Structures are given as C-alpha cells and as structure tokens.
ZAVOKE-145502 format. One record per atom (N, C-alpha, C): atom name; residue number from 1; x, y, z. Coordinates in nm, 4 decimals, padded with zeros to 6 digits. Layout:
+-------+-----+----------+----------+----------+
! atome ! num !       c1 !       c2 !       c3 !
+-------+-----+----------+----------+----------+
!    CA ! NUM !        X !        Y !        Z !
...
+-------+-----+----------+----------+----------+
//
This chain:
+-------+-----+----------+----------+----------+
! atome ! num !       c1 !       c2 !       c3 !
+-------+-----+----------+----------+----------+
!     N !   1 ! -01.4060 ! -00.7692 !  00.1890 !
!    CA !   1 ! -01.4588 ! -00.6498 !  00.1465 !
!     C !   1 ! -01.5183 ! -00.6033 !  00.3043 !
!     N !   2 ! -01.5487 ! -00.4619 !  00.3352 !
!    CA !   2 ! -01.5890 ! -00.3928 !  00.4446 !
!     C !   2 ! -01.7518 ! -00.3887 !  00.3764 !
!     N !   3 ! -01.8019 ! -00.4335 !  00.5036 !
!    CA !   3 ! -01.9697 ! -00.4170 !  00.5213 !
!     C !   3 ! -02.0003 ! -00.2719 !  00.4856 !
!     N !   4 ! -02.1158 ! -00.2310 !  00.4343 !
!    CA !   4 ! -02.2060 ! -00.1244 !  00.3983 !
!     C !   4 ! -02.1759 ! -00.0330 !  00.4880 !
!     N !   5 ! -02.2081 ! -00.0432 !  00.6299 !
!    CA !   5 ! -02.1751 !  00.0683 !  00.7118 !
!     C !   5 ! -02.0551 !  00.1364 !  00.7475 !
!     N !   6 ! -01.9257 !  00.0362 !  00.7382 !
!    CA !   6 ! -01.7834 !  00.0687 !  00.7595 !
!     C !   6 ! -01.7581 !  00.1708 !  00.6145 !
!     N !   7 ! -01.8195 !  00.0733 !  00.5003 !
!    CA !   7 ! -01.8048 !  00.1699 !  00.3648 !
!     C !   7 ! -01.8407 !  00.3097 !  00.3382 !
!     N !   8 ! -01.9254 !  00.3355 !  00.4756 !
!    CA !   8 ! -02.0092 !  00.4838 !  00.4392 !
!     C !   8 ! -01.9703 !  00.5643 !  00.5747 !
!     N !   9 ! -01.8348 !  00.5235 !  00.6634 !
!    CA !   9 ! -01.7883 !  00.6249 !  00.7380 !
!     C !   9 ! -01.7547 !  00.7298 !  00.6914 !
!     N !  10 ! -01.7306 !  00.8360 !  00.7765 !
!    CA !  10 ! -01.6927 !  00.9747 !  00.7390 !
!     C !  10 ! -01.6000 !  00.9703 !  00.8249 !
!     N !  11 ! -01.5059 !  01.1039 !  00.8514 !
!    CA !  11 ! -01.4108 !  01.1152 !  00.9365 !
!     C !  11 ! -01.4449 !  01.1787 !  01.0630 !
!     N !  12 ! -01.5986 !  01.2378 !  01.0705 !
!    CA !  12 ! -01.6263 !  01.2967 !  01.1918 !
!     C !  12 ! -01.6532 !  01.1337 !  01.3086 !
!     N !  13 ! -01.6953 !  01.0391 !  01.2198 !
!    CA !  13 ! -01.7748 !  00.9299 !  01.3024 !
!     C !  13 ! -01.6297 !  00.8621 !  01.3559 !
!     N !  14 ! -01.5502 !  00.8737 !  01.2803 !
!    CA !  14 ! -01.3957 !  00.8244 !  01.3525 !
!     C !  14 ! -01.3669 !  00.8967 !  01.4616 !
!     N !  15 ! -01.3615 !  01.0096 !  01.4460 !
!    CA !  15 ! -01.3098 !  01.1143 !  01.5304 !
!     C !  15 ! -01.4291 !  01.0838 !  01.6570 !
!     N !  16 ! -01.4823 !  01.0795 !  01.6533 !
!    CA !  16 ! -01.6438 !  01.0613 !  01.7582 !
!     C !  16 ! -01.6218 !  00.9254 !  01.8304 !
!     N !  17 ! -01.5678 !  00.8283 !  01.7400 !
!    CA !  17 ! -01.5471 !  00.6918 !  01.8257 !
!     C !  17 ! -01.4263 !  00.6738 !  01.8830 !
!     N !  18 ! -01.3465 !  00.7731 !  01.8378 !
!    CA !  18 ! -01.2379 !  00.7678 !  01.9120 !
!     C !  18 ! -01.2448 !  00.8467 !  02.0654 !
!     N !  19 ! -01.3037 !  00.9087 !  02.0613 !
!    CA !  19 ! -01.3119 !  00.9525 !  02.2017 !
!     C !  19 ! -01.3989 !  00.8779 !  02.3277 !
!     N !  20 ! -01.4613 !  00.7588 !  02.2646 !
!    CA !  20 ! -01.5467 !  00.6629 !  02.3212 !
!     C !  20 ! -01.4293 !  00.5415 !  02.3434 !
!     N !  21 ! -01.3883 !  00.4940 !  02.2517 !
!    CA !  21 ! -01.2605 !  00.3677 !  02.2464 !
!     C !  21 ! -01.1502 !  00.3746 !  02.3611 !
!     N !  22 ! -01.1184 !  00.3024 !  02.4103 !
!    CA !  22 ! -01.0102 !  00.2843 !  02.4950 !
!     C !  22 ! -00.9189 !  00.1942 !  02.4570 !
!     N !  23 ! -00.7584 !  00.2226 !  02.4579 !
!    CA !  23 ! -00.7006 !  00.0823 !  02.3689 !
!     C !  23 ! -00.7294 ! -00.0225 !  02.4927 !
!     N !  24 ! -00.7437 ! -00.1495 !  02.4783 !
!    CA !  24 ! -00.7608 ! -00.2434 !  02.6089 !
!     C !  24 ! -00.5826 ! -00.3158 !  02.5630 !
!     N !  25 ! -00.5824 ! -00.3629 !  02.4522 !
!    CA !  25 ! -00.4787 ! -00.4279 !  02.4088 !
!     C !  25 ! -00.3672 ! -00.4051 !  02.3286 !
!     N !  26 ! -00.2108 ! -00.4499 !  02.3339 !
!    CA !  26 ! -00.1293 ! -00.3686 !  02.2168 !
!     C !  26 ! -00.1744 ! -00.4192 !  02.0757 !
!     N !  27 ! -00.1912 ! -00.3628 !  01.9517 !
!    CA !  27 ! -00.2412 ! -00.4047 !  01.8533 !
!     C !  27 ! -00.1347 ! -00.3475 !  01.7346 !
!     N !  28 ! -00.0794 ! -00.4390 !  01.6280 !
!    CA !  28 !  00.0180 ! -00.3858 !  01.5183 !
!     C !  28 !  00.0070 ! -00.3096 !  01.4547 !
!     N !  29 ! -00.1351 ! -00.2671 !  01.3947 !
!    CA !  29 ! -00.1724 ! -00.1704 !  01.3508 !
!     C !  29 ! -00.2543 ! -00.0818 !  01.4299 !
!     N !  30 ! -00.2100 !  00.0653 !  01.4248 !
!    CA !  30 ! -00.2634 !  00.1463 !  01.4881 !
!     C !  30 ! -00.2784 !  00.2928 !  01.4487 !
!     N !  31 ! -00.3657 !  00.3775 !  01.4941 !
!    CA !  31 ! -00.3791 !  00.5194 !  01.4570 !
!     C !  31 ! -00.3724 !  00.6265 !  01.5220 !
!     N !  32 ! -00.2976 !  00.7208 !  01.5246 !
!    CA !  32 ! -00.3197 !  00.8520 !  01.5869 !
!     C !  32 ! -00.4125 !  00.9443 !  01.5666 !
!     N !  33 ! -00.5104 !  00.9425 !  01.6638 !
!    CA !  33 ! -00.6202 !  01.0270 !  01.6508 !
!     C !  33 ! -00.6621 !  01.1551 !  01.7664 !
!     N !  34 ! -00.6102 !  01.2628 !  01.7642 !
!    CA !  34 ! -00.6366 !  01.3418 !  01.8871 !
!     C !  34 ! -00.4868 !  01.3375 !  01.9543 !
!     N !  35 ! -00.4381 !  01.2790 !  01.9446 !
!    CA !  35 ! -00.2936 !  01.2283 !  02.0111 !
!     C !  35 ! -00.2944 !  01.0932 !  02.0802 !
!     N !  36 ! -00.4152 !  01.0241 !  02.0613 !
!    CA !  36 ! -00.4147 !  00.9127 !  02.0523 !
!     C !  36 ! -00.4212 !  00.8036 !  02.0074 !
!     N !  37 ! -00.3526 !  00.7119 !  02.0591 !
!    CA !  37 ! -00.2801 !  00.5961 !  01.9603 !
!     C !  37 ! -00.3979 !  00.4721 !  01.9976 !
!     N !  38 ! -00.4770 !  00.4591 !  01.8431 !
!    CA !  38 ! -00.5650 !  00.3307 !  01.9049 !
!     C !  38 ! -00.5714 !  00.2250 !  01.8275 !
!     N !  39 ! -00.5920 !  00.1211 !  01.8622 !
!    CA !  39 ! -00.6323 ! -00.0062 !  01.7448 !
!     C !  39 ! -00.6869 !  00.0368 !  01.5994 !
!     N !  40 ! -00.6418 !  00.0231 !  01.4727 !
!    CA !  40 ! -00.7182 !  00.0593 !  01.3899 !
!     C !  40 ! -00.8539 ! -00.0108 !  01.3518 !
!     N !  41 ! -00.8721 ! -00.1293 !  01.3306 !
!    CA !  41 ! -00.9717 ! -00.2037 !  01.2893 !
!     C !  41 ! -01.0784 ! -00.1914 !  01.4241 !
!     N !  42 ! -01.0677 ! -00.2366 !  01.5894 !
!    CA !  42 ! -01.1236 ! -00.1871 !  01.6681 !
!     C !  42 ! -01.2148 ! -00.0251 !  01.6585 !
!     N !  43 ! -01.1066 !  00.0343 !  01.6326 !
!    CA !  43 ! -01.1373 !  00.1941 !  01.5978 !
!     C !  43 ! -01.2591 !  00.2179 !  01.5103 !
!     N !  44 ! -01.2029 !  00.1352 !  01.3886 !
!    CA !  44 ! -01.3125 !  00.1366 !  01.2341 !
!     C !  44 ! -01.4495 !  00.0953 !  01.2664 !
!     N !  45 ! -01.4599 ! -00.0371 !  01.3319 !
!    CA !  45 ! -01.5873 ! -00.1176 !  01.3827 !
!     C !  45 ! -01.6504 ! -00.0320 !  01.4675 !
!     N !  46 ! -01.5986 ! -00.0061 !  01.5622 !
!    CA !  46 ! -01.6888 !  00.1257 !  01.6531 !
!     C !  46 ! -01.7273 !  00.2221 !  01.5915 !
!     N !  47 ! -01.6691 !  00.3000 !  01.5190 !
!    CA !  47 ! -01.7173 !  00.3823 !  01.4482 !
!     C !  47 ! -01.8411 !  00.3509 !  01.3553 !
!     N !  48 ! -01.8361 !  00.2200 !  01.3041 !
!    CA !  48 ! -01.9476 !  00.1893 !  01.2007 !
!     C !  48 ! -02.0243 !  00.1874 !  01.2997 !
!     N !  49 ! -02.0209 !  00.1052 !  01.4413 !
!    CA !  49 ! -02.1503 !  00.0087 !  01.4902 !
!     C !  49 ! -02.1600 ! -00.0881 !  01.4444 !
!     N !  50 ! -02.0753 ! -00.1568 !  01.4057 !
!    CA !  50 ! -02.0840 ! -00.2986 !  01.3710 !
!     C !  50 ! -02.0083 ! -00.3737 !  01.4667 !
!     N !  51 ! -02.0715 ! -00.5217 !  01.4791 !
!    CA !  51 ! -01.9753 ! -00.6424 !  01.5577 !
!     C !  51 ! -01.8417 ! -00.6701 !  01.5794 !
!     N !  52 ! -01.7745 ! -00.6720 !  01.6437 !
!    CA !  52 ! -01.6060 ! -00.7406 !  01.6200 !
!     C !  52 ! -01.6301 ! -00.8549 !  01.5293 !
!     N !  53 ! -01.7442 ! -00.9392 !  01.5091 !
!    CA !  53 ! -01.6987 ! -01.0250 !  01.4236 !
!     C !  53 ! -01.7451 ! -00.9927 !  01.2504 !
!     N !  54 ! -01.7248 ! -00.8801 !  01.2290 !
!    CA !  54 ! -01.7882 ! -00.8153 !  01.1141 !
!     C !  54 ! -01.6597 ! -00.8653 !  00.9955 !
!     N !  55 ! -01.6839 ! -00.8444 !  00.8707 !
!    CA !  55 ! -01.5763 ! -00.9009 !  00.7842 !
!     C !  55 ! -01.4366 ! -00.8347 !  00.7283 !
!     N !  56 ! -01.4507 ! -00.6763 !  00.8366 !
!    CA !  56 ! -01.3678 ! -00.5914 !  00.7841 !
!     C !  56 ! -01.2391 ! -00.6483 !  00.8317 !
!     N !  57 ! -01.1303 ! -00.6156 !  00.7599 !
!    CA !  57 ! -00.9930 ! -00.6863 !  00.8378 !
!     C !  57 ! -00.8942 ! -00.5499 !  00.8285 !
!     N !  58 ! -00.7926 ! -00.5672 !  00.9124 !
!    CA !  58 ! -00.6897 ! -00.4918 !  00.9420 !
!     C !  58 ! -00.6646 ! -00.4138 !  00.8405 !
!     N !  59 ! -00.6419 ! -00.4237 !  00.7328 !
!    CA !  59 ! -00.5565 ! -00.4043 !  00.6109 !
!     C !  59 ! -00.6860 ! -00.2844 !  00.5256 !
!     N !  60 ! -00.8296 ! -00.3317 !  00.5412 !
!    CA !  60 ! -00.8968 ! -00.2131 !  00.4816 !
!     C !  60 ! -00.9449 ! -00.1230 !  00.5763 !
!     N !  61 ! -00.9033 ! -00.1781 !  00.7383 !
!    CA !  61 ! -00.9691 ! -00.0252 !  00.8218 !
!     C !  61 ! -00.8163 !  00.0478 !  00.7742 !
!     N !  62 ! -00.7221 !  00.0089 !  00.7748 !
!    CA !  62 ! -00.6124 !  00.1013 !  00.7763 !
!     C !  62 ! -00.6281 !  00.1710 !  00.6538 !
!     N !  63 ! -00.6685 !  00.1375 !  00.5133 !
!    CA !  63 ! -00.6555 !  00.1942 !  00.4033 !
!     C !  63 ! -00.7700 !  00.3187 !  00.4549 !
!     N !  64 ! -00.9103 !  00.2820 !  00.5306 !
!    CA !  64 ! -01.0116 !  00.3594 !  00.5635 !
!     C !  64 ! -00.9507 !  00.4882 !  00.6049 !
!     N !  65 ! -00.8580 !  00.4661 !  00.7018 !
!    CA !  65 ! -00.8075 !  00.5539 !  00.8044 !
!     C !  65 ! -00.6694 !  00.6646 !  00.7338 !
!     N !  66 ! -00.6238 !  00.5637 !  00.6254 !
!    CA !  66 ! -00.5422 !  00.6349 !  00.5689 !
!     C !  66 ! -00.6107 !  00.7586 !  00.4347 !
!     N !  67 ! -00.7318 !  00.7042 !  00.4088 !
!    CA !  67 ! -00.8054 !  00.7766 !  00.2842 !
!     C !  67 ! -00.8403 !  00.9053 !  00.3659 !
!     N !  68 ! -00.8837 !  00.8945 !  00.4623 !
!    CA !  68 ! -00.9443 !  01.0340 !  00.5990 !
!     C !  68 ! -00.8236 !  01.1146 !  00.6435 !
!     N !  69 ! -00.6912 !  01.0831 !  00.6114 !
!    CA !  69 ! -00.5926 !  01.1743 !  00.6362 !
!     C !  69 ! -00.5291 !  01.1526 !  00.7467 !
!     N !  70 ! -00.5695 !  01.0037 !  00.8893 !
!    CA !  70 ! -00.5002 !  01.0003 !  00.9676 !
!     C !  70 ! -00.3579 !  00.9024 !  00.9621 !
!     N !  71 ! -00.2625 !  00.9371 !  01.1032 !
!    CA !  71 ! -00.1476 !  00.9135 !  01.1005 !
!     C !  71 ! -00.1730 !  00.7564 !  01.1121 !
!     N !  72 ! -00.1168 !  00.6687 !  01.0732 !
!    CA !  72 ! -00.1116 !  00.5209 !  01.0553 !
!     C !  72 !  00.0241 !  00.4534 !  01.1063 !
!     N !  73 ! -00.0030 !  00.3877 !  01.1779 !
!    CA !  73 !  00.1213 !  00.2966 !  01.2343 !
!     C !  73 !  00.1333 !  00.1371 !  01.2305 !
!     N !  74 !  00.2424 !  00.0838 !  01.1910 !
!    CA !  74 !  00.2440 ! -00.0501 !  01.1890 !
!     C !  74 !  00.3746 ! -00.0863 !  01.3070 !
!     N !  75 !  00.3456 ! -00.1645 !  01.4238 !
!    CA !  75 !  00.4248 ! -00.1734 !  01.5214 !
!     C !  75 !  00.4937 ! -00.0584 !  01.5629 !
!     N !  76 !  00.4102 !  00.0716 !  01.5745 !
!    CA !  76 !  00.4567 !  00.1557 !  01.6418 !
!     C !  76 !  00.5765 !  00.3011 !  01.5104 !
!     N !  77 !  00.5766 !  00.2216 !  01.4302 !
!    CA !  77 !  00.6557 !  00.2971 !  01.3025 !
!     C !  77 !  00.5465 !  00.3622 !  01.2322 !
!     N !  78 !  00.5687 !  00.4638 !  01.1640 !
!    CA !  78 !  00.4809 !  00.5647 !  01.0772 !
!     C !  78 !  00.4516 !  00.4824 !  00.9128 !
!     N !  79 !  00.3405 !  00.4548 !  00.9036 !
!    CA !  79 !  00.3611 !  00.3506 !  00.7268 !
!     C !  79 !  00.3797 !  00.4465 !  00.6427 !
!     N !  80 !  00.3173 !  00.5906 !  00.6594 !
!    CA !  80 !  00.3642 !  00.6245 !  00.5470 !
!     C !  80 !  00.5180 !  00.7191 !  00.5218 !
!     N !  81 !  00.5403 !  00.6933 !  00.6117 !
!    CA !  81 !  00.7245 !  00.7497 !  00.6190 !
!     C !  81 !  00.7842 !  00.6071 !  00.5352 !
!     N !  82 !  00.7443 !  00.5004 !  00.6074 !
!    CA !  82 !  00.8319 !  00.3854 !  00.5579 !
!     C !  82 !  00.7655 !  00.3742 !  00.4189 !
!     N !  83 !  00.6931 !  00.3839 !  00.3524 !
!    CA !  83 !  00.6202 !  00.3984 !  00.1541 !
!     C !  83 !  00.7340 !  00.4884 !  00.1166 !
!     N !  84 !  00.7403 !  00.5908 !  00.1290 !
!    CA !  84 !  00.7955 !  00.6860 !  00.0842 !
!     C !  84 !  00.9559 !  00.6769 !  00.0849 !
!     N !  85 !  01.0314 !  00.6175 !  00.1553 !
!    CA !  85 !  01.1332 !  00.5461 !  00.1387 !
!     C !  85 !  01.1697 !  00.4717 !  00.0598 !
!     N !  86 !  01.0905 !  00.3783 !  00.0786 !
!    CA !  86 !  01.1340 !  00.2731 ! -00.0100 !
!     C !  86 !  01.1226 !  00.2564 ! -00.1648 !
!     N !  87 !  01.0160 !  00.3808 ! -00.1828 !
!    CA !  87 !  00.9413 !  00.3649 ! -00.3484 !
!     C !  87 !  01.0508 !  00.4604 ! -00.4243 !
!     N !  88 !  01.0575 !  00.5431 ! -00.3855 !
!    CA !  88 !  01.1895 !  00.5792 ! -00.5260 !
!     C !  88 !  01.3308 !  00.5195 ! -00.5421 !
!     N !  89 !  01.3885 !  00.4551 ! -00.4308 !
!    CA !  89 !  01.5112 !  00.4014 ! -00.4795 !
!     C !  89 !  01.4643 !  00.3124 ! -00.5690 !
!     N !  90 !  01.3504 !  00.2313 ! -00.5608 !
!    CA !  90 !  01.3227 !  00.1448 ! -00.6767 !
!     C !  90 !  01.2643 !  00.1622 ! -00.7998 !
!     N !  91 !  01.2485 !  00.2880 ! -00.8024 !
!    CA !  91 !  01.2202 !  00.3590 ! -00.9151 !
!     C !  91 !  01.3399 !  00.4030 ! -00.9830 !
!     N !  92 !  01.3866 !  00.4488 ! -00.8822 !
!    CA !  92 !  01.5316 !  00.5020 ! -01.0046 !
!     C !  92 !  01.6169 !  00.3903 ! -01.0354 !
!     N !  93 !  01.6023 !  00.2847 ! -00.9577 !
!    CA !  93 !  01.6756 !  00.1652 ! -00.9762 !
!     C !  93 !  01.5981 !  00.1314 ! -01.1321 !
!     N !  94 !  01.5036 !  00.1113 ! -01.1537 !
!    CA !  94 !  01.3982 !  00.0915 ! -01.2813 !
!     C !  94 !  01.4574 !  00.1784 ! -01.3571 !
!     N !  95 !  01.4786 !  00.2945 ! -01.3655 !
!    CA !  95 !  01.5051 !  00.3689 ! -01.4623 !
!     C !  95 !  01.6296 !  00.3485 ! -01.4911 !
!     N !  96 !  01.7352 !  00.3259 ! -01.4060 !
!    CA !  96 !  01.8623 !  00.3219 ! -01.4708 !
!     C !  96 !  01.8814 !  00.1836 ! -01.5301 !
!     N !  97 !  01.8103 !  00.0654 ! -01.5221 !
!    CA !  97 !  01.8374 ! -00.0553 ! -01.5570 !
!     C !  97 !  01.8124 ! -00.0565 ! -01.6977 !
!     N !  98 !  01.6612 !  00.0362 ! -01.7533 !
!    CA !  98 !  01.6265 !  00.0377 ! -01.9071 !
!     C !  98 !  01.7125 !  00.1418 ! -01.9584 !
!     N !  99 !  01.7758 !  00.2378 ! -01.8746 !
!    CA !  99 !  01.8454 !  00.3264 ! -01.9938 !
!     C !  99 !  01.9407 !  00.2593 ! -02.0866 !
!     N ! 100 !  01.9466 !  00.3530 ! -02.2166 !
!    CA ! 100 !  02.0156 !  00.2718 ! -02.3064 !
!     C ! 100 !  01.9732 !  00.1427 ! -02.3760 !
!     N ! 101 !  01.8680 !  00.0930 ! -02.3435 !
!    CA ! 101 !  01.8018 !  00.0228 ! -02.4292 !
!     C ! 101 !  01.7087 !  00.0046 ! -02.5641 !
!     N ! 102 !  01.6798 !  00.1146 ! -02.5222 !
!    CA ! 102 !  01.5519 !  00.1290 ! -02.6651 !
!     C ! 102 !  01.6331 !  00.2595 ! -02.7097 !
!     N ! 103 !  01.7086 !  00.2726 ! -02.7535 !
!    CA ! 103 !  01.7820 !  00.4048 ! -02.7960 !
!     C ! 103 !  01.7467 !  00.3822 ! -02.9498 !
!     N ! 104 !  01.7377 !  00.4662 ! -03.0278 !
!    CA ! 104 !  01.6791 !  00.5033 ! -03.1897 !
!     C ! 104 !  01.5467 !  00.4158 ! -03.2276 !
!     N ! 105 !  01.5549 !  00.4032 ! -03.3454 !
!    CA ! 105 !  01.4317 !  00.3710 ! -03.3832 !
!     C ! 105 !  01.4786 !  00.2001 ! -03.4450 !
!     N ! 106 !  01.3843 !  00.0878 ! -03.4097 !
!    CA ! 106 !  01.4104 ! -00.0280 ! -03.4337 !
!     C ! 106 !  01.3865 ! -00.0606 ! -03.5652 !
!     N ! 107 !  01.4884 ! -00.1790 ! -03.6252 !
!    CA ! 107 !  01.5129 ! -00.1464 ! -03.7421 !
!     C ! 107 !  01.4724 ! -00.3311 ! -03.7702 !
!     N ! 108 !  01.3905 ! -00.3944 ! -03.8611 !
!    CA ! 108 !  01.3700 ! -00.4994 ! -03.8910 !
!     C ! 108 !  01.4606 ! -00.5871 ! -03.9324 !
!     N ! 109 !  01.5504 ! -00.4857 ! -04.0316 !
!    CA ! 109 !  01.7012 ! -00.5709 ! -04.0730 !
!     C ! 109 !  01.8182 ! -00.6469 ! -04.0109 !
!     N ! 110 !  01.8186 ! -00.5255 ! -03.8769 !
!    CA ! 110 !  01.8951 ! -00.5693 ! -03.7871 !
!     C ! 110 !  01.8992 ! -00.6765 ! -03.6796 !
!     N ! 111 !  01.7519 ! -00.6329 ! -03.6568 !
!    CA ! 111 !  01.6814 ! -00.7909 ! -03.5842 !
!     C ! 111 !  01.6888 ! -00.9271 ! -03.6670 !
!     N ! 112 !  01.6856 ! -00.9081 ! -03.7877 !
!    CA ! 112 !  01.6734 ! -01.0143 ! -03.8823 !
!     C ! 112 !  01.7991 ! -01.0859 ! -03.9034 !
!     N ! 113 !  01.9180 ! -00.9564 ! -03.8964 !
!    CA ! 113 !  02.0738 ! -01.0026 ! -03.8987 !
!     C ! 113 !  02.1062 ! -01.0705 ! -03.7801 !
!     N ! 114 !  02.0966 ! -01.0153 ! -03.6730 !
!    CA ! 114 !  02.0856 ! -01.0824 ! -03.5164 !
!     C ! 114 !  02.0178 ! -01.2084 ! -03.5055 !
!     N ! 115 !  01.9361 ! -01.2278 ! -03.5450 !
!    CA ! 115 !  01.8464 ! -01.3888 ! -03.5566 !
!     C ! 115 !  01.9488 ! -01.4721 ! -03.6335 !
!     N ! 116 !  01.9936 ! -01.4263 ! -03.7411 !
!    CA ! 116 !  02.0677 ! -01.5140 ! -03.8137 !
!     C ! 116 !  02.1877 ! -01.5550 ! -03.7797 !
!     N ! 117 !  02.2889 ! -01.4407 ! -03.7115 !
!    CA ! 117 !  02.3891 ! -01.4497 ! -03.6285 !
!     C ! 117 !  02.3601 ! -01.5469 ! -03.4992 !
!     N ! 118 !  02.2702 ! -01.5733 ! -03.4535 !
!    CA ! 118 !  02.2518 ! -01.6152 ! -03.3431 !
!     C ! 118 !  02.2088 ! -01.7560 ! -03.3650 !
!     N ! 119 !  02.1647 ! -01.7805 ! -03.4764 !
!    CA ! 119 !  02.1363 ! -01.9418 ! -03.5303 !
!     C ! 119 !  02.2316 ! -01.9775 ! -03.5860 !
!     N ! 120 !  02.3499 ! -01.9311 ! -03.6372 !
!    CA ! 120 !  02.4312 ! -01.9709 ! -03.7220 !
!     C ! 120 !  02.5378 ! -01.9941 ! -03.5846 !
!     N ! 121 !  02.5345 ! -01.9254 ! -03.4598 !
!    CA ! 121 !  02.6070 ! -01.9908 ! -03.4001 !
!     C ! 121 !  02.5826 ! -02.0916 ! -03.2998 !
!     N ! 122 !  02.4856 ! -02.1071 ! -03.2584 !
!    CA ! 122 !  02.4175 ! -02.2565 ! -03.2465 !
!     C ! 122 !  02.4221 ! -02.3836 ! -03.2901 !
!     N ! 123 !  02.4099 ! -02.3397 ! -03.4648 !
!    CA ! 123 !  02.4453 ! -02.4737 ! -03.5387 !
!     C ! 123 !  02.5357 ! -02.4958 ! -03.5437 !
!     N ! 124 !  02.6499 ! -02.4077 ! -03.5331 !
!    CA ! 124 !  02.8247 ! -02.4664 ! -03.5307 !
!     C ! 124 !  02.8426 ! -02.5178 ! -03.3933 !
!     N ! 125 !  02.7835 ! -02.5268 ! -03.3079 !
!    CA ! 125 !  02.8113 ! -02.5634 ! -03.1652 !
!     C ! 125 !  02.8071 ! -02.6961 ! -03.1736 !
+-------+-----+----------+----------+----------+
//
C-alpha cells in the first residue's frame, strides 16, 4: 500500500522530480518523461519526497505513472503495447469456445432425460 504522500502525487510533482532525478543504475521498470527514461519507483519516491525504504513497491509506482498517462516500460518494452496485443486474442478465444453452448431456452425435461441416460449408462457398465 503506497504511503499517504505517494497517494497524493500529481502529474506536476512527477515531472518536476524527473528534472531533478538522474538515472544511476539500470532498472526493469522505467517511465519516459520529457524524453528521458527514468526508473519508475525512484521517480515516484523522489516526487513524493519520501525515503527509499517507503513501502511503495515498483508495481504500485508503475500504476501511478500509468494513471497519469506516462509511457511505462518493462525491460525496455512498452507495457501498454504488450497489454493490448495479448488481451483481444484471449477474449476472442473465450467467445469462440462459448459459442453455441447456450442456444435456446433451458428445458428441465431434457435435463432430466439426459441425467437418466447418463445414470442408466453408468449402471450398465
């Protein structure tokens, strides 16, 4: 859970911190701000003015940056692009798998007859 100072951040706080912060080491999660690629968590912590041992984790920092509309990358790849590429095929596949399963109105008589057939087949084995 991000601290109260981190939760109260604004877009302006983050852009001001980006001007003060310089990337010191490679990071998996980064954000592009004013053409500069900066580590996500240190950027959010700097913007909030909290120490590095703040309980805010990288995923929370990334969510904050995405909510403000900044481009976020994971190991150099744009995260928003990766998300849009993977979601539609999964949804399409789910729709195709469900197609035809629930056509027509359910019938209690047909369900009962099917149960009897299944039970009869089970007993004859």
